[in-house]
C-alpha positions as CSV (number, residue, x, y, z in Angstrom):
1,M,-26.8,7.0,39.2
2,S,-30.9,7.3,39.1
3,K,-32.7,3.9,38.6
4,K,-33.9,3.2,35.1
5,V,-37.0,2.0,34.5
6,K,-38.0,-0.4,31.6
7,L,-41.4,-2.1,30.7
8,L,-43.5,-3.1,28.2
9,I,-47.2,-1.5,27.2
10,P,-49.4,-2.0,24.5
11,K,-48.4,-0.3,21.3
12,S,-51.6,1.8,21.2
13,Y,-51.1,3.2,24.6
14,Y,-47.2,3.9,23.8
15,H,-48.5,6.3,21.2
16,K,-51.0,7.8,23.5
17,L,-48.2,8.6,25.7
18,L,-45.8,10.0,23.1
19,D,-48.9,12.3,22.1
20,D,-49.2,13.7,25.5
21,S,-45.7,14.1,25.5
22,N,-45.8,16.4,22.7
23,N,-49.0,18.1,23.2
24,F,-48.0,18.9,26.9
25,F,-44.9,20.6,25.8
26,L,-43.0,18.0,28.6
27,S,-40.3,15.1,27.5
28,M,-41.0,11.8,28.0
29,N,-38.7,11.4,30.8
30,K,-40.7,14.4,32.4
31,I,-44.3,12.8,32.0
32,C,-43.2,9.4,32.9
33,N,-41.8,10.8,36.3
34,L,-44.9,13.1,36.8
35,I,-47.2,10.2,36.0
36,F,-45.6,8.2,38.8
37,Y,-45.5,11.2,41.3
38,K,-49.2,11.8,40.9
39,T,-50.6,8.4,41.4
40,D,-52.0,7.9,44.3
41,I,-51.1,4.1,45.0
42,L,-54.1,3.3,47.3
43,K,-56.8,4.0,44.1
44,L,-55.0,1.5,41.9
45,K,-56.8,-0.9,44.7
46,N,-59.6,-1.8,42.0
47,F,-57.2,-1.6,38.7
48,K,-56.7,-5.2,37.2
49,I,-53.9,-5.6,35.3
50,S,-55.3,-6.7,31.7
51,L,-53.0,-6.6,28.6
52,K,-54.7,-5.9,25.3
53,S,-54.1,-8.5,22.4
54,E,-51.6,-6.6,20.6
55,E,-48.0,-5.7,19.9
56,N,-46.1,-3.9,22.6
57,E,-43.8,-1.2,23.0
58,T,-40.7,-0.7,25.3
59,L,-41.2,2.3,27.4
60,S,-37.9,3.4,29.4
61,F,-37.3,6.4,31.8
62,N,-35.0,7.4,34.4
63,L,-36.3,8.4,37.8
64,N,-35.5,11.6,38.9
65,V,-34.0,12.1,42.4
66,K,-37.4,12.8,44.5
67,E,-39.5,10.0,42.6
68,E,-36.6,7.9,43.2
69,I,-37.0,8.6,46.9
70,R,-40.6,7.6,46.8
71,Y,-39.7,4.4,44.8
72,N,-37.3,3.6,47.6
73,N,-40.0,4.1,50.2
74,L,-42.7,1.8,48.1
75,A,-42.5,-0.8,50.6
76,D,-43.3,1.2,53.5
77,E,-46.4,2.8,51.7
78,K,-47.3,-0.8,51.0
79,N,-47.2,-1.8,54.6
80,D,-49.1,1.4,55.7
81,I,-52.2,0.5,53.4
82,F,-52.4,-2.9,54.4
83,R,-51.8,-2.4,58.3
84,G,-55.1,0.0,57.5
85,N,-53.0,3.0,58.1
86,S,-54.7,4.7,54.9
87,L,-58.0,5.0,56.8
88,I,-59.9,2.9,54.2
89,K,-60.5,-0.8,54.9
90,L,-59.7,-3.0,51.7
91,T,-61.8,-5.7,50.4
92,E,-60.2,-9.1,49.9
93,K,-60.3,-8.5,46.2
94,Q,-58.8,-5.3,46.7
95,E,-55.8,-6.5,48.8
96,E,-55.5,-9.5,46.0
97,N,-55.2,-6.6,43.6
98,L,-52.5,-4.7,45.0
99,N,-50.7,-7.7,46.2
100,K,-50.6,-8.5,42.6
101,I,-49.1,-5.1,41.8
102,F,-46.4,-5.0,44.3
103,E,-45.3,-8.4,43.3
104,T,-42.3,-7.2,41.0
105,D,-41.2,-3.6,39.8
106,A,-42.8,-4.4,36.2
107,N,-46.1,-5.3,37.5
108,F,-46.2,-2.2,39.6
109,F,-44.9,0.3,36.9
110,K,-47.0,-1.4,34.1
111,T,-50.2,-0.6,36.7
112,V,-49.1,3.1,37.1
113,F,-49.1,4.0,33.5
114,L,-52.1,1.7,32.2
115,N,-54.2,3.7,34.9
116,Y,-52.9,6.6,33.5
117,L,-53.1,5.8,29.8
118,S,-56.9,4.2,30.4
119,I,-58.1,7.8,30.8
120,E,-59.8,7.9,27.3
121,I,-59.7,11.8,26.9
122,S,-56.9,13.5,26.3
123,S,-58.2,16.7,28.2
124,N,-58.8,14.5,31.4
125,R,-55.4,13.1,31.1
126,E,-54.0,16.8,30.8
127,K,-55.9,17.5,34.3
128,F,-54.6,14.7,36.0
129,I,-50.9,16.1,35.0
130,F,-51.4,19.3,35.7
131,E,-53.8,19.2,39.0
132,E,-52.5,21.6,40.8
133,H,-53.1,24.5,38.5
134,Y,-56.2,23.3,37.1
135,K,-57.8,23.5,40.5
136,L,-56.4,26.9,41.3
137,I,-57.5,28.4,37.7
138,N,-60.8,26.7,38.7
139,E,-60.9,28.5,42.2
140,A,-60.0,31.7,40.8
141,I,-63.0,31.4,38.3
142,K,-65.2,30.2,40.9
143,N,-64.6,33.3,43.0
144,N,-64.1,35.9,40.2
145,K,-60.2,36.5,40.9
146,K,-57.3,37.7,38.8
147,V,-54.2,35.2,38.7
148,K,-50.8,35.7,37.6
149,I,-49.2,33.1,35.5
150,L,-45.7,32.5,34.1
151,Y,-46.3,31.4,30.5
152,K,-43.8,31.2,27.8
153,K,-41.3,32.7,30.3
154,Q,-43.1,35.9,30.7
155,Y,-45.3,36.9,33.4
156,R,-48.6,38.1,33.1
157,I,-52.0,38.8,34.9
158,I,-55.0,37.4,33.6
159,E,-59.0,37.1,34.5
160,P,-59.7,33.6,33.6
161,Y,-63.5,33.0,32.7
162,F,-63.5,29.5,31.8
163,I,-61.3,26.4,31.3
164,K,-62.4,23.8,28.6
165,A,-61.1,21.7,25.6
166,M,-61.0,23.5,22.3
167,E,-62.6,22.3,18.9
168,N,-59.6,22.2,17.2
169,H,-57.0,21.4,19.9
170,P,-58.2,18.5,22.2
171,Y,-56.5,20.0,25.3
172,N,-57.4,22.6,28.4
173,S,-57.6,25.9,27.3
174,I,-58.2,29.0,29.4
175,Y,-60.4,32.0,27.8
176,S,-59.0,35.0,29.9
177,Y,-58.7,38.8,29.8
178,C,-54.7,39.7,29.6
179,Y,-53.4,42.7,31.0
180,K,-50.2,42.3,29.0
181,N,-52.1,42.0,25.8
182,K,-55.1,44.4,26.7
183,G,-57.5,41.9,25.2
184,F,-59.2,38.8,25.6
185,V,-56.5,35.7,25.1
186,T,-56.8,31.8,25.3
187,Y,-53.8,30.3,26.9
188,L,-53.0,26.6,27.1
189,L,-52.9,24.9,30.8
190,S,-50.0,22.9,29.6
191,R,-47.7,26.0,29.1
192,I,-48.3,27.8,32.5
193,E,-44.9,27.1,34.3
194,K,-46.0,28.9,37.5
195,L,-49.4,30.1,38.7
196,E,-50.2,32.8,41.8
197,L,-53.7,33.1,42.9
198,L,-54.3,37.1,43.6
199,N,-57.0,38.8,45.6
200,D,-58.1,41.2,43.0
201,K,-61.4,41.0,41.6
202,W,-62.3,40.8,37.6
203,E,-62.6,44.1,36.0
204,H,-63.2,43.2,32.5
205,Y,-65.8,40.5,32.4
206,N,-68.2,40.7,29.0
207,K,-71.0,37.7,29.9
208,K,-72.2,38.1,26.0
209,D,-68.7,37.7,25.0
210,V,-67.9,35.2,27.4
211,E,-71.1,33.2,27.0
212,S,-70.8,33.0,23.2
213,K,-67.0,31.6,23.3
214,K,-68.2,28.6,25.8
215,I,-70.7,27.8,23.3
216,N,-67.7,26.9,20.8
217,F,-65.9,25.3,23.4
218,E,-69.0,23.4,24.6
219,R,-69.5,22.2,20.6
220,Y,-65.9,20.3,21.1
221,E,-67.3,18.1,23.9
222,T,-70.3,16.9,22.3
223,E,-68.6,16.3,18.8
224,N,-65.8,14.2,20.5
225,K,-67.7,11.6,22.6
226,I,-66.0,8.2,22.8
227,E,-67.9,5.7,20.4
228,N,-66.8,2.2,19.2
229,I,-65.4,2.3,15.4
230,L,-64.4,-0.7,13.7
231,I,-61.8,0.0,10.7
232,K,-60.1,-2.2,8.3
233,I,-56.9,-1.0,7.5
234,N,-54.0,-2.5,4.9
235,E,-50.5,-3.0,5.8
236,Y,-49.5,0.1,4.0
237,G,-52.4,2.0,5.9
238,F,-51.0,1.2,9.5
239,R,-47.6,1.9,8.4
240,R,-49.0,5.1,7.8
241,Y,-51.0,5.2,10.6
242,E,-47.6,4.8,12.7
243,R,-46.0,7.3,11.2
244,E,-48.7,10.2,11.1
245,S,-49.5,11.4,15.0
246,N,-51.2,14.5,14.3
247,N,-55.1,14.2,15.6
248,R,-54.2,10.3,15.4
249,P,-56.9,8.3,17.6
250,N,-54.3,6.0,19.7
251,D,-57.0,4.0,21.6
252,Y,-57.3,0.9,19.4
253,K,-57.0,-2.9,19.6
254,K,-56.2,-5.1,16.5
255,I,-59.0,-8.1,16.4
256,K,-57.7,-11.5,16.3
257,K,-58.8,-14.0,13.1
258,S,-60.6,-16.1,15.6
259,D,-62.5,-13.3,17.0
260,I,-63.8,-12.1,13.5
261,D,-67.3,-13.8,13.9
262,E,-67.8,-12.3,17.5
263,I,-67.2,-8.7,16.4
264,K,-69.4,-9.3,13.1
265,N,-72.3,-10.3,15.7
266,K,-71.2,-7.5,18.2
267,Y,-71.6,-4.8,15.6
268,Q,-74.4,-6.6,13.6
269,L,-72.5,-6.8,10.4
270,K,-73.6,-9.3,7.5
271,S,-69.9,-10.4,6.6
272,I,-66.5,-9.4,7.2
273,N,-64.2,-10.0,4.3
274,L,-60.5,-9.3,5.1
275,E,-57.7,-9.6,2.3
276,E,-54.4,-11.0,3.0
277,N,-52.7,-7.6,3.6
278,E,-55.6,-6.4,5.5
279,N,-56.5,-6.5,9.3
280,L,-59.1,-5.4,11.5
281,Y,-59.0,-2.7,14.4
282,E,-61.4,-1.6,17.0
283,F,-61.3,2.2,17.7
284,K,-62.3,3.6,21.0
285,T,-62.3,7.6,19.9
286,S,-64.7,10.2,18.6
287,I,-66.5,10.3,15.3
288,R,-64.9,13.7,14.5
289,K,-61.1,12.6,15.3
290,I,-61.5,9.7,12.5
291,E,-63.4,12.6,10.2
292,L,-60.2,14.6,10.7
293,Y,-57.6,11.7,10.7
294,F,-58.2,9.2,8.1
295,P,-59.0,11.1,4.7
296,Q,-55.4,11.0,4.3
297,F,-55.5,7.1,3.9
298,L,-57.6,7.3,0.8
299,D,-58.1,3.7,-0.3
300,N,-56.1,2.2,2.5
301,F,-58.7,1.9,5.2
302,E,-62.6,1.0,5.4
303,I,-65.2,2.0,8.1
304,L,-67.4,-0.9,8.9
305,Y,-69.2,0.7,11.8
306,P,-70.8,2.7,12.9
307,S,-72.8,3.0,9.6
308,K,-73.2,7.0,9.5
309,L,-69.3,7.3,9.6
310,R,-69.3,5.0,6.6
311,K,-71.9,7.1,4.8
312,Y,-69.9,10.4,5.5
313,F,-66.4,8.8,4.0
314,R,-68.7,7.5,1.3
315,E,-70.1,10.9,0.3
316,K,-66.9,12.9,0.8
317,F,-65.1,10.5,-1.5
318,A,-68.0,10.6,-4.2
319,K,-67.8,14.5,-3.8
320,A,-63.9,14.3,-4.6
321,L,-64.5,11.7,-7.5
322,M,-66.7,14.0,-9.0
323,N,-64.2,17.0,-8.4
324,H,-61.7,15.1,-10.2
325,E,-63.2,13.8,-13.3
326,E,-61.2,14.0,-16.4
327,L,-61.3,17.5,-17.9
328,N,-62.2,18.2,-21.6
329,I,-59.4,20.2,-22.6
């Protein structure tokens, strides 16, 4: 019987993991095993367990056979690190962190998942999960080589020109010429099941077309810079937030009532007034994502910071109000 892993993680991180599972086309069990498999334990030496001050959610999954073998060898892996077999000398603080991580199973797995989920940008988490394919695609691009991929159960040969996150889909896409489709196609990194680097050189590269497409992709990166965003949300709005996962910004913390004054000073706000059914949330996400996600909340939220985002919604809702003035019939 496979080992069952069960731990508590902050609710916002759980939502982030759930979104990755859906957007990477992986079951929760599969993505959890991949995160464990791909985590370099030694790289956790500087990671300090620090839970957010928010409600937790239970994460549970079963280790597959390969990962269970690694789990059973964790003691040896730990001993190798502390004996210096890793070729990296640990500082006293790093040893203290690793000792704390290995103290219990709960601490260990919590650190593994918080380390992954603390990667703020979804496209970077995707690179972590699909690292081997990502590296091979970049090698093909660097050397102007074709690759053979298995994509949605069909083999195809492509010429990959660049890989970036798209504006309307914040995950890694590969812009290529496809010989099966006889044209230029964008493929999702997460949907590639197998990949083989070929020796054949590109034949269909069009510099003008590729540069034009790249500009559109780069616009996404500019518009999706991570910022602190302060939002007041009532209870109905937050229940909706928990249901609506499409484009949802997941990295947030709920501000305690006792910390309101500190937040007010941090963002240089004159006052923060909360009704009985309202709470304050600090999001770490892009302005673009808030613009896409929050219009559906109507009067159940209020942007407090930044002022440019507050102005954006004020103007949008003012225009919507004008559009819906009473008709003279």
